[in-house]
C-alpha positions in Angstrom: -138.9 -77.6 44.1 -138.9 -74.2 42.3 -142.6 -74.6 41.2 -143.6 -75.4 44.8 -141.8 -72.3 46.1 -143.5 -70.1 43.5 -147.0 -71.5 44.4 -146.2 -71.0 48.1 -145.3 -67.4 47.4 -148.6 -66.9 45.5 -150.6 -68.6 48.2 -149.0 -66.3 50.8 -149.8 -63.3 48.6 -153.5 -64.4 48.4 -153.6 -65.0 52.1 -152.4 -61.5 52.6 -155.2 -60.3 50.4 -152.8 -59.1 47.6 -152.5 -59.9 43.9 -149.8 -62.2 42.6 -146.4 -60.5 42.3 -145.8 -59.2 38.8 -142.4 -60.0 37.1 -140.0 -57.0 37.0 -139.6 -56.0 33.3 -135.9 -55.9 32.1 -134.2 -52.5 31.6 -134.6 -51.1 28.1 -131.5 -49.5 26.4 -132.4 -46.5 24.4 -130.2 -45.2 21.5 -129.6 -41.5 21.8 -128.9 -40.1 18.3 -125.6 -38.3 17.8 -126.0 -34.6 17.8 -125.6 -33.0 14.4 -122.8 -30.7 15.6 -120.8 -33.7 16.7 -121.1 -35.3 13.3 -120.0 -32.1 11.7 -116.9 -32.0 14.0 -116.1 -35.7 13.1 -116.4 -34.9 9.4 -114.0 -32.0 9.7 -111.6 -34.1 11.6 -111.6 -36.9 9.0 -111.1 -34.4 6.2 -108.2 -32.8 8.1 -106.5 -36.2 8.5 -106.9 -37.0 4.8 -105.7 -33.5 3.8 -102.6 -33.8 6.1 -101.8 -37.3 4.7 -102.0 -36.0 1.1 -99.8 -33.0 1.9 -97.3 -35.3 3.6 -97.2 -37.6 0.6 -96.6 -34.7 -1.8 -93.8 -33.4 0.3 -92.2 -36.8 0.5 -92.6 -37.3 -3.3 -91.0 -34.0 -4.1 -88.2 -34.6 -1.6 -87.5 -38.0 -3.1 -87.5 -36.7 -6.7 -85.1 -33.9 -5.7 -82.8 -36.5 -4.1 -82.8 -38.7 -7.2 -82.1 -35.7 -9.5 -79.3 -34.5 -7.2 -77.7 -37.9 -6.8 -78.2 -39.3 -10.3 -75.5 -39.7 -13.0 -75.3 -37.0 -15.8 -73.4 -38.2 -18.9 -72.4 -35.7 -21.5 -70.2 -35.6 -24.6 -68.1 -32.4 -24.9 -68.1 -31.6 -28.6 -64.7 -31.0 -30.3 -63.8 -27.4 -31.4 -61.6 -28.4 -34.3 -61.5 -31.2 -36.9 -57.8 -31.7 -38.0 -57.5 -31.8 -41.8 -53.7 -32.2 -42.0 -53.3 -36.0 -41.6 -54.3 -39.2 -43.3 -57.6 -39.2 -41.6 -59.9 -36.8 -39.7 -60.0 -37.8 -36.1 -62.9 -36.6 -33.9 -61.6 -36.6 -30.3 -64.1 -36.3 -27.5 -65.0 -37.9 -24.1 -67.8 -39.5 -22.3 -68.1 -37.5 -19.0 -70.2 -38.2 -15.9 -70.7 -35.0 -14.0 -73.2 -36.5 -11.6 -72.6 -37.9 -8.1 -73.1 -41.6 -8.8 -71.9 -44.0 -11.5 -73.6 -44.3 -14.9 -74.2 -47.9 -15.9 -74.8 -49.7 -19.2 -73.5 -46.8 -21.2 -73.9 -47.2 -24.9 -74.8 -45.2 -27.9 -74.8 -44.4 -31.7 -72.4 -41.9 -33.3 -72.1 -40.5 -36.8 -69.0 -38.6 -38.1 -69.1 -37.9 -41.8 -68.9 -35.3 -44.6 -72.0 -34.0 -46.3 -72.5 -31.8 -49.4 -74.1 -28.3 -49.0 -77.8 -28.6 -48.8 -77.7 -32.3 -47.7 -79.8 -32.9 -44.6 -78.2 -35.1 -41.8 -80.5 -37.9 -40.5 -80.3 -36.7 -37.0 -81.5 -39.3 -34.5 -82.2 -41.9 -37.1 -80.0 -44.9 -36.4 -82.3 -47.5 -37.8 -81.4 -50.1 -40.5 -80.3 -48.3 -43.7 -78.6 -45.5 -41.7 -75.1 -46.8 -41.0 -73.3 -45.4 -37.9 -70.8 -46.2 -35.2 -71.9 -48.1 -32.2 -70.4 -47.3 -28.8 -70.2 -49.6 -25.8 -68.7 -48.4 -22.5 -70.2 -50.1 -19.5 -69.9 -47.9 -16.5 -68.6 -44.3 -16.1 -67.7 -43.1 -12.7 -67.9 -39.5 -11.6 -64.7 -37.6 -12.4 -63.3 -40.4 -14.5 -64.1 -39.5 -18.2 -63.6 -42.1 -20.9 -61.9 -41.0 -24.1 -63.9 -41.5 -27.3 -62.3 -41.0 -30.7 -63.9 -41.8 -34.0 -62.8 -41.1 -37.6 -64.8 -39.2 -40.1 -65.9 -41.7 -42.7 -68.2 -42.2 -45.6 -70.8 -44.8 -44.5 -71.4 -47.3 -47.3 -74.1 -50.0 -47.4 -71.6 -52.7 -46.4 -68.7 -50.9 -44.8 -67.4 -47.4 -43.9 -64.6 -45.8 -45.9 -62.2 -43.4 -44.2 -62.3 -39.9 -45.7 -58.8 -38.6 -46.5 -58.5 -34.8 -45.9 -57.0 -34.0 -49.3 -56.7 -30.6 -50.9 -60.1 -31.0 -52.7 -61.9 -31.6 -49.3 -60.1 -28.7 -47.6 -61.0 -26.5 -50.5 -64.7 -27.6 -50.6 -65.0 -26.9 -46.8 -63.4 -23.5 -47.2 -65.6 -22.6 -50.1 -68.8 -23.8 -48.4 -69.4 -26.8 -50.7 -69.1 -29.5 -48.1 -69.1 -29.7 -44.3 -68.2 -32.1 -41.5 -70.9 -33.2 -39.0 -70.6 -35.1 -35.8 -73.6 -36.2 -33.8 -75.0 -39.0 -31.7 -77.1 -40.3 -28.9 -75.9 -41.9 -25.7 -78.1 -43.9 -23.3 -77.4 -45.1 -19.8 -78.9 -46.1 -16.4 -78.4 -44.4 -13.1 -78.0 -46.3 -9.8 -81.7 -46.0 -9.2 -82.5 -48.0 -12.3 -83.8 -45.1 -14.3 -82.8 -44.9 -18.0 -81.4 -41.6 -19.4 -80.1 -40.2 -22.6 -78.1 -37.3 -24.0 -77.8 -36.1 -27.5 -75.1 -34.0 -29.2 -74.3 -32.4 -32.5 -71.6 -30.2 -33.9 -69.8 -29.7 -37.2 -67.4 -27.6 -39.2 -67.7 -25.6 -42.4 -69.9 -22.7 -43.6 -72.0 -25.1 -45.7 -73.4 -26.4 -42.5 -75.4 -23.1 -42.0 -78.4 -24.7 -43.7 -78.5 -27.4 -41.0 -77.1 -25.4 -38.1 -80.4 -24.7 -36.4 -81.4 -28.4 -36.7 -78.0 -29.5 -35.3 -78.1 -27.1 -32.4 -81.7 -28.2 -31.5 -80.6 -31.8 -31.5 -78.4 -31.1 -28.4 -80.6 -32.2 -25.6 -80.9 -34.4 -22.4 -83.8 -36.3 -20.8 -85.7 -35.3 -17.7 -86.7 -38.9 -16.7 -87.5 -39.3 -13.0 -88.8 -42.8 -13.1 
């Protein structure tokens, strides 16, 4: 039926003296290029969004780091001011103190308390094999709840440590600057954010320590770990 209708229409057009009807061409969509000024505006907008996101991230990072530092645990070892020489041993009485706002966990460390001769260099920070020392295990330290730590001054031998008796000869050597007492160590621990920290301490007694005093003072330090 459609071919007959088309032929009939053509016949009528011929009868009317006109040419066959031409098909209507479909509408053509033309692409209008984006003006350059609009592309420039879009570029500025994208750059502004990226810059704003970067600034926001930096602010968040600094805020988070400040929060961690403010809330973390801070463990310290107050050094003793005196080393008693009037007993059968030389006790070194101190504490493990957490001055932070949250608990310190897995607290442990290495400590040395001994007597050295004038001019003898302490092996500060070397707790490897061949350098005997005391090992300290605490566990957790809560803020405002210091844990006492008392060690005796000893002579570290290859197999065992021998207590040093504060006799007249030792007292005289310390007074004359021939020998000195030194107490140092390193404590490690974790905060509640899972970040590991450390603190080091060093002190002593006796004028013979002057040769190592600067090195001892410089050993007192803490970490600045933030992750």
